[in-house]
N, CA, C and O atoms as CSV, one atom per row, in Angstrom:
chain,resi,resn,atom,element,x,y,z
A,1,MET,N,N,-3.269,32.698,30.597
A,1,MET,CA,C,-4.995,33.344,30.414
A,1,MET,C,C,-5.834,32.687,30.318
A,1,MET,O,O,-5.729,31.492,30.590
A,2,THR,N,N,-7.425,33.460,29.723
A,2,THR,CA,C,-8.214,33.237,29.807
A,2,THR,C,C,-8.036,32.680,28.253
A,2,THR,O,O,-6.868,32.807,27.886
A,3,VAL,N,N,-8.969,32.050,27.176
A,3,VAL,CA,C,-9.733,31.625,25.958
A,3,VAL,C,C,-9.584,33.365,25.678
A,3,VAL,O,O,-8.490,33.920,25.574
A,4,GLN,N,N,-10.776,34.005,25.592
A,4,GLN,CA,C,-10.923,35.367,26.083
A,4,GLN,C,C,-9.813,35.972,25.120
A,4,GLN,O,O,-9.585,36.105,23.918
A,5,TRP,N,N,-9.039,36.372,26.850
A,5,TRP,CA,C,-7.153,36.990,25.917
A,5,TRP,C,C,-6.825,36.229,24.583
A,5,TRP,O,O,-6.661,36.625,23.428
A,6,ASP,N,N,-6.798,35.327,25.010
A,6,ASP,CA,C,-5.946,34.408,23.321
A,6,ASP,C,C,-7.018,34.578,21.978
A,6,ASP,O,O,-7.085,34.153,20.824
A,7,GLU,N,N,-7.647,35.293,22.702
A,7,GLU,CA,C,-8.648,35.265,21.825
A,7,GLU,C,C,-8.576,36.772,20.917
A,7,GLU,O,O,-8.687,37.120,19.742
A,8,LEU,N,N,-8.301,37.446,22.339
A,8,LEU,CA,C,-7.942,39.335,21.622
A,8,LEU,C,C,-6.865,39.193,21.103
A,8,LEU,O,O,-6.654,39.389,19.907
A,9,ARG,N,N,-6.059,38.844,21.901
A,9,ARG,CA,C,-4.562,38.575,21.502
A,9,ARG,C,C,-4.489,38.919,19.948
A,9,ARG,O,O,-4.186,39.887,19.251
A,10,VAL,N,N,-5.077,37.167,19.720
A,10,VAL,CA,C,-5.176,36.929,17.823
A,10,VAL,C,C,-6.162,37.691,17.456
A,10,VAL,O,O,-6.833,37.294,18.409
A,11,ALA,N,N,-6.896,38.462,16.918
A,11,ALA,CA,C,-7.406,39.051,16.357
A,11,ALA,C,C,-6.280,40.447,16.639
A,11,ALA,O,O,-6.083,40.918,15.519
A,12,TYR,N,N,-5.571,41.179,17.575
A,12,TYR,CA,C,-4.813,42.134,17.868
A,12,TYR,C,C,-3.581,42.153,16.528
A,12,TYR,O,O,-3.525,43.087,15.728
A,13,GLU,N,N,-2.709,41.026,16.483
A,13,GLU,CA,C,-1.922,40.514,15.887
A,13,GLU,C,C,-2.547,40.584,14.866
A,13,GLU,O,O,-2.128,41.389,14.035
A,14,GLU,N,N,-3.953,39.659,14.487
A,14,GLU,CA,C,-4.430,40.016,12.281
A,14,GLU,C,C,-4.128,41.384,12.159
A,14,GLU,O,O,-3.557,41.887,11.191
A,15,TRP,N,N,-4.679,42.206,13.552
A,15,TRP,CA,C,-5.081,43.692,13.018
A,15,TRP,C,C,-3.838,44.693,12.595
A,15,TRP,O,O,-3.604,45.622,11.822
A,16,ARG,N,N,-3.209,43.909,13.588
A,16,ARG,CA,C,-1.728,45.214,13.930
A,16,ARG,C,C,-0.864,44.740,12.266
A,16,ARG,O,O,-0.150,45.409,11.519
A,17,SER,N,N,-1.387,43.190,12.188
A,17,SER,CA,C,0.256,42.536,10.415
A,17,SER,C,C,-0.429,43.142,9.363
A,17,SER,O,O,0.125,43.299,8.275
A,18,GLN,N,N,-1.921,43.609,9.634
A,18,GLN,CA,C,-2.491,43.947,8.005
A,18,GLN,C,C,-2.071,45.870,8.381
A,18,GLN,O,O,-1.407,46.553,7.601
A,19,ARG,N,N,-2.524,46.281,9.424
A,19,ARG,CA,C,-2.004,47.720,10.042
A,19,ARG,C,C,-0.400,48.111,8.890
A,19,ARG,O,O,-0.300,48.988,8.032
A,20,ASP,N,N,0.506,47.209,9.274
A,20,ASP,CA,C,1.717,47.416,9.393
A,20,ASP,C,C,1.632,47.397,6.840
A,20,ASP,O,O,2.205,47.916,5.882
A,21,LYS,N,N,0.797,46.665,7.069
A,21,LYS,CA,C,0.979,46.245,4.797
A,21,LYS,C,C,-0.165,47.668,4.710
A,21,LYS,O,O,-0.889,47.742,3.717
A,22,TYR,N,N,-0.249,48.659,5.709
A,22,TYR,CA,C,-1.243,49.942,5.352
A,22,TYR,C,C,-0.032,50.967,5.305
A,22,TYR,O,O,0.137,51.908,4.530
A,23,ASP,N,N,0.639,50.591,6.188
A,23,ASP,CA,C,1.892,51.960,6.131
A,23,ASP,C,C,2.332,51.709,5.936
A,23,ASP,O,O,3.055,51.815,6.927
A,24,ARG,N,N,3.087,51.041,5.005
A,24,ARG,CA,C,4.053,50.671,4.060
A,24,ARG,C,C,3.548,50.573,2.994
A,24,ARG,O,O,4.194,49.890,2.200
A,25,TRP,N,N,1.504,51.496,2.203
A,25,TRP,CA,C,1.569,51.570,1.533
A,25,TRP,C,C,1.262,52.824,1.382
A,25,TRP,O,O,1.136,53.322,0.263
A,26,MET,N,N,1.121,53.412,2.358
A,26,MET,CA,C,0.801,55.173,2.290
A,26,MET,C,C,2.726,55.301,2.062
A,26,MET,O,O,3.065,55.857,1.018
A,27,THR,N,N,4.151,54.685,3.229
A,27,THR,CA,C,4.777,55.536,2.540
A,27,THR,C,C,4.975,55.159,1.143
A,27,THR,O,O,4.953,56.031,0.275
A,28,ASP,N,N,5.163,53.944,0.858
A,28,ASP,CA,C,5.148,54.153,-1.077
A,28,ASP,C,C,4.348,55.149,-1.745
A,28,ASP,O,O,5.100,55.764,-2.501
A,29,ILE,N,N,3.295,55.544,-1.807
A,29,ILE,CA,C,1.927,56.141,-1.797
A,29,ILE,C,C,2.832,57.705,-2.536
A,29,ILE,O,O,2.981,58.281,-3.613
A,30,ALA,N,N,3.422,57.861,-0.427
A,30,ALA,CA,C,3.740,59.553,-0.620
A,30,ALA,C,C,5.233,59.303,-1.127
A,30,ALA,O,O,5.824,60.382,-1.148
A,31,ALA,N,N,5.570,58.863,-1.300
A,31,ALA,CA,C,7.049,59.080,-2.166
A,31,ALA,C,C,6.404,58.717,-3.730
A,31,ALA,O,O,7.310,58.005,-4.162
A,32,GLY,N,N,5.658,58.769,-4.526
A,32,GLY,CA,C,4.926,59.425,-5.562
A,32,GLY,C,C,5.186,56.852,-5.872
A,32,GLY,O,O,4.925,56.607,-7.050
A,33,LYS,N,N,5.370,56.195,-5.481
A,33,LYS,CA,C,5.009,55.455,-6.582
A,33,LYS,C,C,4.025,55.095,-7.083
A,33,LYS,O,O,3.049,55.839,-6.982
A,34,PRO,N,N,3.948,54.357,-7.509
A,34,PRO,CA,C,3.126,53.821,-8.672
A,34,PRO,C,C,2.358,52.964,-8.111
A,34,PRO,O,O,2.893,52.244,-7.268
A,35,TYR,N,N,0.657,52.740,-8.437
A,35,TYR,CA,C,0.059,51.530,-6.637
A,35,TYR,C,C,-1.851,51.280,-7.870
A,35,TYR,O,O,-2.470,51.966,-8.684
A,36,ASP,N,N,-1.999,49.892,-7.227
A,36,ASP,CA,C,-3.414,49.477,-7.853
A,36,ASP,C,C,-4.111,49.882,-6.460
A,36,ASP,O,O,-3.899,49.637,-5.272
A,37,LYS,N,N,-4.929,50.527,-7.104
A,37,LYS,CA,C,-5.475,51.320,-6.896
A,37,LYS,C,C,-6.772,50.833,-5.635
A,37,LYS,O,O,-7.201,51.126,-4.519
A,38,SER,N,N,-6.987,49.760,-6.945
A,38,SER,CA,C,-8.434,48.202,-6.498
A,38,SER,C,C,-7.749,47.661,-4.941
A,38,SER,O,O,-8.258,47.542,-3.827
A,39,ALA,N,N,-5.873,47.322,-5.648
A,39,ALA,CA,C,-5.253,46.812,-4.019
A,39,ALA,C,C,-5.535,47.578,-3.266
A,39,ALA,O,O,-6.147,47.252,-2.248
A,40,LEU,N,N,-5.356,48.216,-3.395
A,40,LEU,CA,C,-5.416,49.729,-1.669
A,40,LEU,C,C,-6.886,48.899,-1.611
A,40,LEU,O,O,-6.903,47.752,-1.164
A,41,GLN,N,N,-7.687,49.325,-1.925
A,41,GLN,CA,C,-8.948,48.859,-1.330
A,41,GLN,C,C,-9.537,48.174,-0.575
A,41,GLN,O,O,-10.175,48.496,0.427
A,42,ARG,N,N,-9.166,46.208,-1.464
A,42,ARG,CA,C,-9.073,45.592,-1.034
A,42,ARG,C,C,-7.901,45.507,0.199
A,42,ARG,O,O,-8.165,44.310,0.318
A,43,ASP,N,N,-7.289,45.628,0.789
A,43,ASP,CA,C,-6.606,45.920,2.019
A,43,ASP,C,C,-7.840,47.047,2.961
A,43,ASP,O,O,-8.263,46.893,4.107
A,44,LEU,N,N,-8.103,47.961,2.137
A,44,LEU,CA,C,-8.195,47.864,2.829
A,44,LEU,C,C,-9.547,48.183,3.796
A,44,LEU,O,O,-9.869,48.688,4.871
A,45,GLU,N,N,-10.233,47.333,2.293
A,45,GLU,CA,C,-11.262,46.469,3.626
A,45,GLU,C,C,-10.767,45.570,4.362
A,45,GLU,O,O,-11.194,45.216,5.461
A,46,GLU,N,N,-9.788,45.138,3.754
A,46,GLU,CA,C,-9.108,44.308,4.965
A,46,GLU,C,C,-9.199,44.046,6.996
A,46,GLU,O,O,-9.518,43.404,7.997
A,47,LEU,N,N,-8.400,45.587,6.101
A,47,LEU,CA,C,-7.713,45.938,7.307
A,47,LEU,C,C,-9.541,46.405,8.263
A,47,LEU,O,O,-10.031,45.635,9.088
A,48,ASP,N,N,-10.116,47.570,7.916
A,48,ASP,CA,C,-12.049,47.945,8.564
A,48,ASP,C,C,-12.559,46.448,8.763
A,48,ASP,O,O,-13.606,46.479,9.411
A,49,ALA,N,N,-12.159,45.062,8.408
A,49,ALA,CA,C,-12.821,44.073,9.237
A,49,ALA,C,C,-12.323,43.953,10.057
A,49,ALA,O,O,-12.815,44.083,11.177
A,50,LEU,N,N,-11.006,43.621,9.788
A,50,LEU,CA,C,-9.991,42.623,11.147
A,50,LEU,C,C,-9.896,43.807,12.854
A,50,LEU,O,O,-9.689,43.480,14.022
A,51,HIS,N,N,-10.143,45.105,12.255
A,51,HIS,CA,C,-10.266,46.048,12.980
A,51,HIS,C,C,-11.767,45.888,14.181
A,51,HIS,O,O,-11.730,45.944,15.411
A,52,LYS,N,N,-12.818,45.711,13.401
A,52,LYS,CA,C,-14.163,45.542,13.714
A,52,LYS,C,C,-14.173,43.952,15.035
A,52,LYS,O,O,-14.669,43.775,16.148
A,53,VAL,N,N,-12.939,42.717,13.632
A,53,VAL,CA,C,-13.404,42.195,15.148
A,53,VAL,C,C,-12.530,41.910,17.052
A,53,VAL,O,O,-12.844,41.269,18.055
A,54,PHE,N,N,-11.170,42.977,16.588
A,54,PHE,CA,C,-10.250,43.455,17.796
A,54,PHE,C,C,-11.395,43.677,18.224
A,54,PHE,O,O,-11.728,42.959,19.167
A,55,LEU,N,N,-12.441,44.733,17.722
A,55,LEU,CA,C,-12.886,45.420,18.694
A,55,LEU,C,C,-14.277,44.582,19.508
A,55,LEU,O,O,-14.634,44.784,20.669
A,56,GLN,N,N,-14.890,43.633,18.545
A,56,GLN,CA,C,-15.804,43.033,19.315
A,56,GLN,C,C,-14.806,42.182,20.712
A,56,GLN,O,O,-15.049,42.273,21.915
A,57,LYS,N,N,-13.857,41.515,20.157
A,57,LYS,CA,C,-12.928,40.382,21.528
A,57,LYS,C,C,-12.725,41.269,22.672
A,57,LYS,O,O,-12.654,40.757,23.789
A,58,ALA,N,N,-12.576,43.111,22.473
A,58,ALA,CA,C,-12.442,44.004,23.433
A,58,ALA,C,C,-13.256,43.561,24.483
A,58,ALA,O,O,-13.115,42.951,25.542
A,59,ARG,N,N,-15.039,44.579,23.188
A,59,ARG,CA,C,-15.690,43.957,24.268
A,59,ARG,C,C,-15.953,43.494,25.581
A,59,ARG,O,O,-16.628,44.309,26.211
A,60,PRO,N,N,-15.610,42.309,26.318
A,60,PRO,CA,C,-16.042,41.608,27.113
A,60,PRO,C,C,-14.763,42.439,28.583
A,60,PRO,O,O,-15.039,42.660,29.762
A,61,PHE,N,N,-13.642,42.654,27.956
A,61,PHE,CA,C,-12.952,43.856,28.274
A,61,PHE,C,C,-13.032,44.763,28.505
A,61,PHE,O,O,-12.307,45.125,29.431
A,62,VAL,N,N,-13.981,45.849,27.846
A,62,VAL,CA,C,-14.574,47.555,28.660
A,62,VAL,C,C,-15.343,47.639,29.222
A,62,VAL,O,O,-15.531,48.373,30.192
A,63,HIS,N,N,-16.400,46.420,28.437
A,63,HIS,CA,C,-17.936,46.614,29.149
A,63,HIS,C,C,-17.941,45.223,29.649
A,63,HIS,O,O,-18.271,44.228,29.004
A,64,PRO,N,N,-17.471,45.281,31.071
A,64,PRO,CA,C,-17.749,43.775,31.415
A,64,PRO,C,C,-19.035,43.965,32.139
A,64,PRO,O,O,-19.646,44.960,32.529
A,65,ARG,N,N,-19.294,42.367,32.203
A,65,ARG,CA,C,-20.670,42.230,32.227
A,65,ARG,C,C,-21.110,41.848,34.236
A,65,ARG,O,O,-20.666,40.829,34.763
A,66,SER,N,N,-21.922,42.779,34.964
A,66,SER,CA,C,-21.940,42.511,36.293
A,66,SER,C,C,-22.700,41.282,36.501
A,66,SER,O,O,-22.853,40.836,37.638
């Protein structure tokens, strides 16, 4: 595979692992468990940042140069 593909895969895995953490947050909140709102906010900001990196790494595959 190419370096670009490897970078895309790493970015996806990092985003996915954080998304799994978010899913656990939502499950706990839906179950009525207490939670730290500031910690949730930080995790959401990190999830957003990782998603932006993933989208940037995916760009060459979606919009190839002519």
